[in-house]
C-alpha positions in Angstrom: 0.0 0.0 0.0 1.3 3.4 -0.9 2.3 5.5 2.1 0.1 8.6 2.5 1.9 11.9 3.1 1.0 13.8 6.3 -2.1 16.0 6.4 -1.1 19.6 6.4 -2.7 21.4 9.3 -1.7 25.0 9.8 -4.5 26.0 12.1 -5.0 29.1 9.9 -2.0 30.7 11.6 -0.9 33.7 9.6 -4.1 33.6 7.4 -6.1 36.8 7.4 -9.8 35.9 7.1 -11.6 39.2 7.8 -11.2 42.9 8.7 -12.2 44.0 12.1 -12.5 47.3 14.0 -12.9 45.6 17.4 -9.5 44.6 18.6 -5.8 44.6 17.7 -3.4 42.1 19.3 0.2 43.4 18.6 2.1 40.4 19.7 5.5 41.7 18.7 5.2 44.7 20.9 3.0 43.3 23.6 0.0 45.6 23.0 -3.7 44.8 23.3 -6.1 47.4 22.0 -9.9 47.5 22.2 -11.4 49.8 19.6 -8.4 52.1 19.8 -7.9 52.0 23.6 -5.0 50.3 25.3 -6.2 47.6 27.6 -4.2 48.9 30.5 -6.0 52.2 30.3 -9.3 50.5 30.2 -8.5 48.3 33.1 -7.4 51.2 35.2 -10.1 53.7 34.3 -13.2 51.9 32.9 -15.7 49.4 34.4 -16.6 46.2 32.7 -20.0 47.7 31.8 -18.2 50.6 30.0 -16.0 48.2 28.1 -18.9 46.0 27.1 -20.7 49.1 25.8 -17.5 50.1 23.9 -17.2 46.7 22.3 -20.9 46.6 21.2 -21.4 50.2 20.2 -17.9 51.3 19.0 -17.6 54.2 21.5 -17.2 54.7 25.2 -20.6 55.7 26.8 -21.3 59.1 28.3 -23.0 59.2 31.7 -26.5 58.9 30.4 -25.7 56.1 28.0 -23.8 54.1 30.7 -26.7 54.5 33.1 -29.2 53.2 30.5 -26.9 50.3 29.6 -26.6 49.3 33.3 -30.3 49.6 33.6 -30.8 47.2 30.7 -28.3 44.7 32.1 -29.9 44.9 35.5 -33.3 44.2 33.9 -31.9 40.9 32.5 -30.3 39.7 35.7 -32.6 36.7 36.0 -33.1 33.2 34.5 -36.4 31.8 33.3 -37.7 29.4 36.0 -37.7 26.6 33.4 -34.0 27.0 32.9 -33.4 26.8 36.7 -35.5 23.6 36.7 -33.3 22.1 34.0 -30.1 23.0 35.8 -31.5 21.3 39.0 -31.9 18.1 37.0 -28.4 17.9 35.7 -25.8 15.6 37.3 -24.0 17.3 40.1 -20.6 16.3 38.6 -21.3 17.7 35.2 -18.5 19.9 33.8 -19.3 23.5 34.4 -18.4 24.5 30.8 -20.8 21.8 29.5 -23.5 23.2 31.7 -22.8 26.7 30.5 -22.8 25.7 26.8 -26.0 23.7 27.3 -27.7 26.6 29.0 -27.3 29.0 26.1 -29.8 27.2 23.7 -32.2 27.0 26.7 -32.0 30.8 27.0 -32.7 31.1 23.3 -36.0 29.3 23.8 -37.1 32.2 26.0 -35.9 35.1 23.9 -38.5 36.8 21.7 -35.8 38.2 19.3 -34.3 35.0 17.9 -36.3 35.2 14.7 -35.5 38.8 14.2 -32.3 39.3 12.0 -32.0 43.1 12.6 -29.0 44.6 14.2 -31.2 46.1 16.9 -32.4 42.6 17.8 -28.9 41.2 17.9 -27.8 44.0 20.2 -30.8 43.3 22.5 -29.9 39.6 22.6 -26.2 40.6 23.3 -27.2 42.5 26.4 -29.3 39.6 27.6 -26.4 37.2 27.1 -23.9 39.4 28.9 -26.2 39.7 31.9 -27.4 36.0 32.0 -24.1 34.1 31.5 -22.8 35.2 34.9 -26.2 34.2 36.4 -25.9 30.7 34.9 -22.4 30.2 36.3 -23.3 31.4 39.8 -26.6 29.5 39.9 -25.0 26.2 38.7 -22.3 26.3 41.4 -25.0 26.8 44.0 -27.2 24.0 42.6 -24.4 21.5 42.4 -23.6 22.2 46.1 -27.2 21.6 47.1 -27.9 25.3 47.6 -30.6 27.5 46.2 -29.5 30.1 43.7 -29.1 33.6 45.2 -31.3 36.4 43.9 -29.3 39.1 42.2 -28.7 42.5 43.9 -29.8 45.7 42.2 -27.2 47.6 44.2 -24.1 45.9 42.9 -22.3 46.2 39.6 -21.9 43.2 37.2 -18.7 41.8 38.8 -19.6 42.3 42.4 -23.0 40.8 41.8 -21.5 37.7 40.3 -19.4 37.2 43.5 -22.5 37.8 45.6 -24.6 35.3 43.8 -21.7 32.8 44.0 -21.2 33.0 47.7 -24.3 34.7 49.1 -22.1 37.3 50.7 -21.5 40.8 49.4 -17.9 41.1 48.5 -15.8 44.0 49.8 -15.2 46.9 47.5 -11.7 46.0 46.6 -12.5 42.4 45.6 -15.4 43.5 43.5 -13.2 46.1 41.8 -10.4 43.5 41.1 -12.8 41.1 39.5 -14.2 44.0 37.4 -10.6 44.7 36.2 -10.1 41.0 35.4 -13.3 40.9 33.4 -12.1 44.0 31.4 -8.8 42.3 30.7 -10.4 39.1 29.4 -13.3 40.8 27.5 -11.7 40.6 24.0 -8.7 39.2 22.2 -9.4 39.4 18.5 -9.7 36.3 16.3 -8.8 33.6 18.9 -10.3 30.1 18.5 -13.6 30.8 20.3 -14.2 34.1 18.5 -13.5 32.5 15.2 -16.1 29.8 16.1 -18.6 32.5 16.9 -18.0 34.4 13.7 -18.1 31.3 11.6 -21.5 30.3 12.9 -22.7 33.9 12.6 -21.6 33.9 8.9 -24.4 31.4 8.3 -27.0 33.9 9.6 -27.7 31.7 12.6 -29.0 33.6 15.6 -26.5 34.8 18.2 -27.3 32.1 20.7 -26.0 29.5 18.2 -22.8 31.5 17.8 -22.2 31.8 21.5 -22.8 28.1 22.2 -20.2 27.3 19.5 -17.8 29.8 21.1 -18.2 28.3 24.6 -17.6 24.8 23.1 -14.4 26.0 21.6 -13.3 27.7 24.8 -13.8 24.4 26.8 -10.9 22.8 25.0 -7.6 22.6 26.8 -5.7 24.3 24.0 -7.8 27.4 24.4 -9.6 27.9 27.7 -8.8 26.1 30.9 -5.2 27.1 31.2 -5.8 29.1 34.4 -7.5 26.0 35.9 -4.5 23.9 34.9 -2.2 26.6 36.4 -4.1 26.3 39.7 -3.9 22.5 39.6 -0.1 22.9 39.0 0.2 25.2 42.1 -1.7 22.7 44.2 0.7 20.0 43.0 3.8 22.1 43.9 2.5 23.0 47.3 5.3 25.2 48.6 7.9 27.7 47.3 10.8 25.4 48.2 9.5 22.8 45.7 9.3 25.0 42.7 12.8 24.4 41.3 12.5 20.6 41.5 9.1 20.8 39.8 10.3 22.9 36.9 13.2 20.6 36.3 11.0 17.5 36.5 8.5 19.0 34.0 11.1 20.1 31.5 13.0 16.8 31.8 9.8 15.0 31.0 9.2 17.2 27.9 6.1 18.8 29.5 5.2 22.5 29.6 4.7 24.9 32.5 1.1 26.1 32.2 0.8 29.8 31.9 4.2 30.2 30.2 4.2 30.8 26.5 1.5 32.2 24.2 0.5 31.7 20.6 0.6 35.4 19.8 2.8 37.4 22.1 6.6 37.7 21.7 6.7 39.5 25.1 5.0 39.0 28.4 1.2 39.3 28.0 0.3 42.9 28.7 -2.5 41.7 31.0 -0.4 39.5 33.1 1.3 42.2 35.2 -2.1 43.7 36.2 -3.5 40.3 37.2 -0.3 39.5 39.1 -0.4 42.7 41.1 -4.0 42.2 42.1 -3.3 38.6 43.1 -0.4 39.8 45.3 -2.6 42.4 47.0 -5.4 40.0 47.8 -3.1 37.3 49.1 -1.1 39.7 51.2 -4.2 41.2 52.8 -5.8 37.9 53.6 -2.7 35.9 54.5 -4.5 32.6 54.0 -2.5 31.2 51.1 0.8 31.4 49.3 -0.2 30.8 45.7 1.0 34.1 44.4 4.4 33.6 46.1 4.7 30.1 44.4 3.6 31.6 41.1 6.2 34.4 41.2 9.0 31.9 41.9 7.6 29.6 39.2 7.6 32.3 36.6 11.2 33.3 37.4 12.5 29.8 37.6 10.6 28.6 34.6 11.8 31.4 32.4 15.4 30.9 33.4 15.4 27.2 33.0 13.7 27.5 29.6 16.3 30.0 28.5 19.1 27.7 29.7 17.7 24.6 27.9 16.3 26.1 24.7 18.4 29.2 24.2 15.4 31.4 23.8 13.0 33.3 26.0 9.5 32.3 27.1 6.9 34.7 28.3 4.1 34.7 30.9 0.5 34.9 29.7 -2.7 36.2 31.3 -3.7 32.8 32.7 -0.5 32.4 34.8 -1.7 34.7 37.7 -5.5 34.7 37.2 -5.7 31.3 38.9 -4.2 32.6 42.2 -6.3 35.8 41.9 -9.6 33.9 41.5 -8.6 31.5 44.3 -8.2 34.5 46.6 -11.7 35.5 45.7 -13.1 32.1 46.7 -14.0 31.0 43.2 -13.7 27.2 42.7 -10.9 26.2 40.3 -13.2 24.5 37.8 -15.1 27.8 37.4 -12.1 29.7 36.1 -12.9 29.0 32.5 -16.6 29.9 32.9 -15.5 33.1 34.5 -13.4 33.7 31.4 -16.6 33.2 29.4 -18.7 35.6 31.4 -16.1 38.2 30.5 -15.4 37.2 26.9 -19.1 37.1 26.1 -18.9 40.9 25.5 -16.2 40.4 22.8 -18.0 37.4 21.3 -21.2 39.4 20.9 -19.3 42.4 19.4 -17.8 40.0 16.8 -21.2 38.5 15.9 -22.6 42.0 15.3 -19.6 42.9 13.2 -19.7 39.7 11.2 -23.4 40.1 10.4 -23.7 43.8 10.0 -20.4 45.4 9.1 -20.7 47.2 5.7 -23.7 48.6 3.9 -26.1 45.6 4.3 -26.5 42.7 6.7 -25.2 40.1 4.3 -22.3 38.2 5.9 -19.9 36.2 3.7 -20.5 32.5 4.5 -17.2 31.1 5.8 -16.3 28.3 3.4 -12.6 27.4 3.5 -11.0 25.2 1.0 -9.0 22.0 1.6 -6.5 20.0 -0.4 -7.6 16.4 -0.8 -4.4 14.2 -0.6 -6.0 10.8 -1.0 -6.7 7.9 1.2 -5.7 4.3 1.3 -5.9 4.0 -2.4 -3.7 7.1 -2.9 -5.0 10.1 -4.8 -7.1 8.0 -7.2 -10.6 6.7 -6.6 -10.7 3.4 -4.7 -12.3 0.3 -6.4 -15.2 -0.8 -4.3 -14.8 -4.3 -2.8 -17.9 -6.3 -1.8 -18.2 -6.9 2.0 -17.5 -10.7 1.7 -14.3 -10.1 -0.1 -12.8 -7.5 2.2 
């Protein structure tokens, strides 16, 4: 039998598939820009609600616009009782990302706009999704722990309300602000795998719930989302600062990676990582209950140095490296770290769906239909001769 040549799989790296006005990831210079604004400036000065408005409406809101946007988000801080009933019937050990993905089509069943293909309807559905995804995650964690979901608070902003619905306790102002910053930092990252999935589905003119369900499915994979959970698992495994060096050598000797080091895009440290790291240190220092930031800092330094020694090149820290220890300090369970990523990135996903379906003069998206090169199968490049079942 003729040996087949390997299948070429580039993962579309380096292939430009569309224009966008939403986000620029400048990997060479370590810059992340949302609609013209540096992410550091947004994290320092803008709330998640302001950034969500910016992503959806292409401008920062004025005071009246922000108040109205918050009012609309607040009005959507609830789940249909039927959705809660379904969540209560799921296995308690179901993966949170599977629960979140499954909940999105359920929400679509209760949305009056799914048959409306206007831009206005898609923006209304976007606001509902931004509000409700956080509610789903918090409600599921309560339900799987045999607790009733907590009713949302009209007095808290988006980030603080999520922490409140998760624990039943109003978070202190600093913790709420730090989660708000983290949501800003994770809200958008151009054409990553989950955003591409959302845009590909949107190109078929499917409604936005179908696009978001696809995006969540993509994010659930280990090569995309989940890195911060793996980082936290790694920190648990290390256990103490004095074991970091042995762990790094053990992992590199075995040909394994240090989760949170390395990125598919950046040739520098991820511009978001320093902000996340500083917040993690502050919370850990104030609470004094854990040493995960301390382990992370030693792991970053040791991992970078050992990689340089062995490979002769630099490796850089990404946003997931410190977000695990930050979320741990907030009391968020490790298996919810990727769902928390999703309740932030939903703002970017929705903005991309809007852009995919409505950018230009008319709402006529170009259906994504890439080509492939057929390189043959067991018979080589030619057509196989069919063999009857009894003769095979």
